[in-house]
C-alpha positions as CSV (number, residue, x, y, z in Angstrom):
1,M,-13.8,-42.7,-12.4
2,N,-12.1,-39.9,-10.4
3,T,-11.1,-36.7,-12.2
4,Y,-9.5,-33.5,-11.2
5,A,-12.8,-31.7,-11.7
6,K,-14.5,-34.0,-9.2
7,S,-11.9,-33.0,-6.6
8,G,-12.9,-29.4,-7.0
9,V,-10.5,-28.1,-9.6
10,D,-12.0,-27.2,-13.0
11,L,-9.1,-27.0,-15.5
12,E,-11.4,-26.1,-18.4
13,L,-12.8,-23.1,-16.6
14,Y,-9.3,-22.2,-15.3
15,N,-7.9,-22.1,-18.9
16,K,-10.8,-19.9,-20.1
17,L,-10.4,-17.4,-17.3
18,I,-6.6,-17.2,-17.8
19,K,-7.2,-16.2,-21.5
20,E,-9.4,-13.4,-20.3
21,V,-6.9,-12.4,-17.7
22,K,-4.1,-12.2,-20.3
23,L,-6.2,-9.6,-22.3
24,I,-6.6,-7.4,-19.2
25,V,-2.9,-7.7,-18.2
26,E,-1.8,-6.6,-21.7
27,E,-2.9,-3.1,-20.7
28,T,0.2,-2.7,-18.6
29,K,2.7,-4.1,-21.2
30,K,6.0,-2.1,-21.5
31,E,8.7,-2.5,-24.0
32,E,11.1,-3.9,-21.4
33,V,8.8,-6.9,-20.9
34,I,10.0,-9.5,-23.4
35,S,7.9,-12.5,-22.3
36,E,4.2,-13.3,-22.6
37,V,1.8,-13.6,-19.7
38,G,1.4,-17.4,-19.1
39,S,5.0,-18.3,-19.6
40,F,6.7,-20.3,-16.9
41,S,8.5,-17.2,-15.8
42,A,8.6,-13.5,-16.8
43,L,11.4,-11.7,-18.6
44,F,12.3,-8.0,-18.1
45,D,15.0,-6.5,-20.2
46,F,16.9,-4.2,-17.8
47,A,19.8,-3.3,-20.2
48,T,18.5,0.1,-21.4
49,L,17.1,1.2,-18.0
50,G,20.3,0.1,-16.2
51,K,22.3,2.7,-18.2
52,K,20.5,5.5,-16.4
53,Y,22.0,4.5,-13.1
54,D,25.7,4.7,-11.9
55,H,25.3,1.7,-9.6
56,P,21.8,0.2,-10.0
57,V,20.5,-1.8,-7.0
58,L,17.4,-3.9,-7.4
59,V,14.8,-3.4,-4.6
60,S,12.0,-5.9,-3.9
61,S,8.9,-6.1,-1.7
62,A,6.0,-8.5,-1.0
63,D,2.8,-7.8,0.7
64,G,-0.9,-8.5,1.0
65,V,-4.1,-6.6,2.0
66,G,-4.9,-8.4,5.2
67,T,-8.5,-9.0,6.4
68,K,-9.7,-6.1,4.3
69,L,-10.3,-9.0,1.9
70,L,-13.1,-10.3,4.1
71,I,-15.1,-7.1,3.8
72,A,-14.7,-7.2,0.0
73,Q,-15.9,-10.8,0.0
74,E,-18.8,-10.0,2.3
75,V,-20.2,-7.2,0.2
76,N,-19.2,-8.9,-3.1
77,K,-17.2,-5.9,-4.3
78,H,-13.8,-6.9,-5.8
79,D,-12.9,-4.1,-8.2
80,T,-10.7,-2.1,-5.9
81,I,-8.9,-4.6,-3.7
82,G,-6.3,-5.3,-6.5
83,A,-5.3,-1.6,-6.4
84,D,-4.7,-2.0,-2.7
85,L,-2.4,-4.9,-3.3
86,V,-0.2,-2.9,-5.7
87,A,-0.2,0.1,-3.4
88,M,1.0,-1.8,-0.4
89,C,4.0,-3.1,-2.4
90,V,5.0,0.0,-4.4
91,N,4.6,2.3,-1.4
92,D,7.0,0.2,0.6
93,L,9.5,0.3,-2.3
94,L,9.3,4.1,-2.4
95,T,10.7,4.3,1.2
96,Q,14.1,3.3,-0.2
97,G,13.9,5.9,-3.0
98,A,13.3,3.2,-5.6
99,T,11.4,3.4,-8.9
100,P,9.1,0.4,-9.3
101,L,9.6,-1.6,-12.5
102,F,7.3,-4.6,-12.5
103,F,4.7,-6.5,-10.5
104,L,3.6,-10.1,-10.0
105,D,0.5,-11.3,-8.1
106,Y,-0.8,-14.4,-6.4
107,F,-4.5,-15.2,-6.3
108,A,-5.8,-18.3,-4.5
109,A,-9.4,-19.3,-4.1
110,G,-11.5,-22.3,-3.1
111,V,-13.4,-22.1,-6.4
112,L,-12.4,-19.8,-9.3
113,S,-15.2,-17.4,-10.3
114,K,-15.1,-15.1,-13.3
115,D,-17.2,-12.6,-11.4
116,V,-14.4,-12.4,-8.7
117,L,-11.1,-13.1,-10.5
118,L,-11.6,-10.6,-13.4
119,P,-12.5,-7.6,-11.2
120,V,-9.6,-8.4,-8.9
121,V,-7.2,-8.5,-11.8
122,Q,-8.7,-5.3,-13.3
123,G,-8.0,-3.6,-10.0
124,I,-4.4,-4.8,-10.0
125,V,-4.0,-3.5,-13.6
126,E,-5.4,-0.2,-12.5
127,G,-2.9,0.0,-9.6
128,C,-0.1,-0.9,-12.0
129,K,-1.1,1.8,-14.4
130,Q,-1.1,4.4,-11.5
131,A,2.4,3.1,-10.5
132,K,3.5,3.1,-14.2
133,I,4.7,-0.5,-13.9
134,A,4.1,-3.7,-15.9
135,L,2.1,-6.7,-14.5
136,V,4.4,-9.4,-15.8
137,G,2.8,-12.5,-14.4
138,G,1.8,-14.3,-11.3
139,E,-0.1,-17.4,-10.1
140,T,-3.8,-18.2,-10.1
141,A,-4.6,-21.2,-7.9
142,E,-7.9,-23.1,-7.3
143,M,-7.4,-24.7,-3.9
144,S,-10.6,-26.6,-3.0
145,G,-10.4,-27.6,0.7
146,M,-7.9,-24.9,1.6
147,Y,-10.4,-22.0,1.1
148,S,-14.2,-22.0,1.2
149,N,-16.0,-21.5,-2.1
150,S,-16.5,-17.8,-1.4
151,H,-13.1,-16.9,-0.1
152,Y,-9.8,-16.0,-1.8
153,D,-6.4,-14.6,-0.8
154,L,-4.0,-12.2,-2.5
155,A,-0.3,-11.5,-2.4
156,G,1.8,-9.1,-4.4
157,F,5.4,-8.8,-5.4
158,V,7.2,-5.8,-6.9
159,V,10.7,-5.2,-8.1
160,G,12.3,-1.7,-8.5
161,V,15.6,0.0,-8.9
162,V,17.6,2.8,-7.2
163,D,21.1,4.1,-7.5
164,R,23.2,2.8,-4.6
165,S,24.3,6.4,-3.7
166,K,20.6,7.5,-3.5
167,I,19.2,4.7,-1.3
168,L,16.9,6.0,1.5
169,P,16.8,6.6,4.4
170,S,19.8,9.0,4.5
171,C,20.2,8.6,8.3
172,D,23.7,10.2,8.3
173,L,22.2,13.4,6.9
174,M,19.3,13.7,9.3
175,K,19.6,16.2,12.1
176,A,17.6,17.9,14.8
177,G,15.3,20.5,13.3
178,D,14.5,18.5,10.1
179,Y,10.8,18.7,9.4
180,I,8.4,15.7,9.5
181,V,6.0,16.1,6.7
182,G,2.8,14.1,6.4
183,L,1.1,13.2,3.1
184,E,-2.7,12.7,3.3
185,S,-4.0,9.1,3.2
186,S,-7.1,8.1,1.1
187,G,-8.7,6.4,4.1
188,V,-8.0,3.4,6.3
189,H,-5.7,2.0,3.5
190,S,-5.0,-1.8,4.2
191,N,-4.1,-2.1,7.9
192,G,-6.1,-2.4,11.1
193,F,-9.0,-4.2,9.6
194,S,-9.1,-6.9,12.2
195,L,-9.9,-4.2,14.7
196,V,-12.3,-2.5,12.3
197,R,-14.2,-5.7,11.8
198,H,-14.3,-6.4,15.5
199,I,-15.8,-2.9,16.1
200,F,-18.5,-3.4,13.5
201,E,-19.4,-6.8,14.9
202,D,-19.6,-5.4,18.4
203,L,-21.9,-2.6,17.3
204,D,-23.9,-4.9,15.0
205,I,-23.4,-2.6,12.0
206,G,-23.6,-4.1,8.5
207,Y,-21.3,-3.1,5.7
208,N,-24.3,-2.3,3.6
209,D,-25.5,0.2,6.1
210,S,-24.8,3.9,5.5
211,S,-22.1,5.8,7.2
212,P,-23.3,8.6,9.5
213,W,-21.5,11.5,7.7
214,N,-22.4,10.8,4.1
215,D,-24.7,8.6,1.9
216,Q,-21.9,6.1,1.2
217,L,-22.4,2.5,2.3
218,W,-19.9,1.4,4.9
219,G,-18.5,-1.2,2.5
220,E,-17.6,1.6,0.0
221,V,-16.0,3.8,2.8
222,L,-13.9,0.9,4.1
223,L,-12.9,-0.4,0.6
224,K,-11.6,2.9,-0.7
225,P,-8.3,1.9,-2.2
226,T,-4.9,2.6,-0.6
227,K,-3.3,5.7,-2.2
228,I,-0.4,5.0,-4.5
229,Y,2.3,7.6,-4.0
230,V,4.6,6.9,-6.9
231,D,3.6,9.9,-9.0
232,S,3.7,12.1,-5.9
233,L,7.0,11.2,-4.5
234,L,9.4,10.2,-7.3
235,P,9.8,13.7,-8.7
236,I,11.0,15.1,-5.3
237,V,12.6,12.0,-3.8
238,S,16.1,13.6,-4.1
239,Q,14.9,16.4,-1.8
240,V,14.0,14.1,1.1
241,K,16.1,12.3,3.7
242,G,13.7,9.6,4.6
243,I,10.3,8.2,3.7
244,A,8.1,6.0,6.0
245,H,5.0,4.2,4.7
246,I,2.4,4.3,7.5
247,T,1.1,0.7,7.6
248,G,0.6,-1.7,10.4
249,G,1.9,-0.1,13.6
250,G,0.8,3.3,12.6
251,L,2.9,6.4,13.2
252,V,4.3,5.0,16.4
253,D,6.0,2.0,15.0
254,N,6.8,3.0,11.4
255,I,8.6,6.4,11.8
256,P,11.4,5.0,14.0
257,R,12.2,2.5,11.2
258,I,13.8,5.3,9.2
259,L,15.5,7.3,12.0
260,P,19.1,7.2,13.3
261,K,19.5,6.2,16.9
262,N,20.3,9.7,18.1
263,L,17.1,11.3,16.9
264,L,13.4,11.0,17.7
265,A,10.2,12.3,16.0
266,N,8.4,15.0,17.9
267,I,4.9,15.3,16.4
268,N,2.3,17.9,17.0
269,I,-0.9,15.8,17.3
270,N,-3.0,18.9,16.4
271,S,-1.2,19.7,13.2
272,W,-3.6,17.8,11.0
273,K,-7.3,17.0,11.0
274,W,-8.2,13.4,11.4
275,P,-10.7,12.2,8.7
276,D,-14.2,11.3,9.8
277,I,-13.6,7.5,9.6
278,F,-10.8,7.7,12.2
279,L,-12.8,10.0,14.5
280,W,-15.7,7.6,14.3
281,L,-13.6,4.5,14.9
282,A,-12.0,6.2,18.0
283,E,-15.4,7.3,19.5
284,E,-17.7,4.4,18.6
285,G,-15.0,1.8,19.1
286,K,-13.9,3.3,22.4
287,I,-10.2,3.3,21.2
288,E,-7.8,5.5,23.1
289,K,-5.7,8.0,21.0
290,G,-2.5,6.2,21.7
291,E,-4.0,2.9,20.4
292,M,-5.3,4.7,17.3
293,L,-1.9,6.1,16.5
294,K,-0.2,2.7,16.7
295,T,-2.9,0.9,14.7
296,F,-4.1,3.2,12.0
297,N,-2.6,5.9,9.7
298,C,-5.1,8.4,11.2
299,G,-5.1,10.4,7.9
300,I,-1.3,10.3,7.2
301,G,-0.3,7.8,4.6
302,M,3.3,8.6,4.2
303,I,5.9,10.5,6.2
304,L,8.8,12.5,4.7
305,I,11.9,13.8,6.6
306,V,12.8,17.1,4.9
307,D,15.6,19.6,5.5
308,P,14.3,23.1,6.3
309,E,16.2,24.3,3.2
310,N,14.0,22.1,1.0
311,I,10.6,22.5,2.7
312,Q,9.3,25.3,0.5
313,S,10.2,23.4,-2.7
314,V,8.5,20.2,-1.4
315,E,5.4,22.0,-0.3
316,N,5.2,23.8,-3.7
317,H,5.4,20.5,-5.5
318,F,2.4,19.0,-3.6
319,Q,0.4,22.3,-3.9
320,K,0.8,22.2,-7.7
321,R,-0.6,18.6,-7.6
322,R,-3.4,19.8,-5.3
323,E,-2.4,17.2,-2.8
324,K,-2.7,17.8,0.9
325,V,0.5,18.0,2.8
326,E,1.3,19.1,6.4
327,V,4.4,19.8,8.4
328,I,3.4,17.7,11.5
329,G,6.6,17.9,13.6
330,E,10.4,17.9,13.6
331,L,13.3,15.7,14.6
332,N,14.8,16.2,18.1
333,E,17.9,14.8,19.7
334,V,17.6,11.8,22.0
335,Y,18.8,12.7,25.4
336,N,17.4,9.6,27.2
337,P,17.7,6.3,25.4
338,S,14.7,5.0,27.3
339,L,12.4,7.6,25.7
340,D,10.0,6.5,23.0
341,R,11.3,7.3,19.5
342,V,8.0,9.1,18.6
343,V,6.6,11.6,21.1
344,F,3.4,13.6,20.6
345,S,3.0,17.1,21.9
C-alpha cells in the first residue's frame, strides 16, 4: 500500500519538528502579533503603531541568500545562514527609510532534518532579534524529488512602515557636493558567491582549509553573516537623503538606484581599506578592480547620501557606536548623459 511517507514525505517527523520550531520562534514574539505560529496566516495588530505616523505606508521586501547556501551545506554549518536571510530583507527595507515590523520565511528541503532545520530557524530568530522584529510565520516544505536529500533553499519576506513624507530616497533634495558615506560590511555578505565558488573550484581549495591571513577555516570566513544595519541606521535616518544597500551589482549598480538623473557618484577608490577577503579574491581569482566593484561590496555594506551640514552629526553617531564609517566621495553634476553614474577617482 502506498503512503505519503513512501513517497519521501514524513508527516510525523514534520509535525515533531514544527513543534520545536514554534518554541524557538516564540523568542521573537511581540505584543502586536495576535496569532500563533502554525496558523493558516499571521495577524499583526497595527492599530497602536499606526498612530505614530501621519500617513503610514507599508513597505515590503523579499529576498534569499543565493548560492552561499551551497557552502553552508557543504561544510554542514547552518547556524548563521538564517541571519543572512533576515539581513538581506531588512537592509533593503531600510533604503526607503522604513522601520521593519515582521518577518516570514520559506524553507524547502528534499528531506527534513532536525540537525539542519533547527539551526537555520535559530539563525533567523537571531536575525529577527537584531532587527527587533517578530518572526510571525512562514512555510516549511519537504519536497522529495525537487531537492536532493542534503540540499535546501531559503526565502524571506519582511514588512515595515514609513511615513509617506519621509520615504527615501529624497532625490529632490540631493545636490552636487553632498557626501557619499560608506558603512563597513561584515564580509562578503550574501552576493557574488557563484564567482567565489568558481574561484575556489579553480584553485582546488576546500572550505575546510585555513585562510592565509588567520586561523579561520574558509567556511567560517565565507559564512560570516551579513551585517544587519537596523540599529545603526534608524536613529539617524532623518539626517540622510538616500540609502543604498550594496548587494548584487556592487557599488557600480546599486548607488545609481537612489540618485536623480542630474547627479552622479564620484568615489575616491583609495578612501577605504579593502578587507583581506576581497584583496585575496581579486589577486588569487585574477579579477580586475572594475569587476570586483560591480560584483562584491568590497568592504562597504551600505551607502548614505548626507548633506555637508549633517556629516558631523552622522559621523559622531557611528563613532559612539564604534562602527567604522568613511566619507568615500561626493555627488557631482552630470554634464554628459553618456557618462557612467558612478565614477572612481
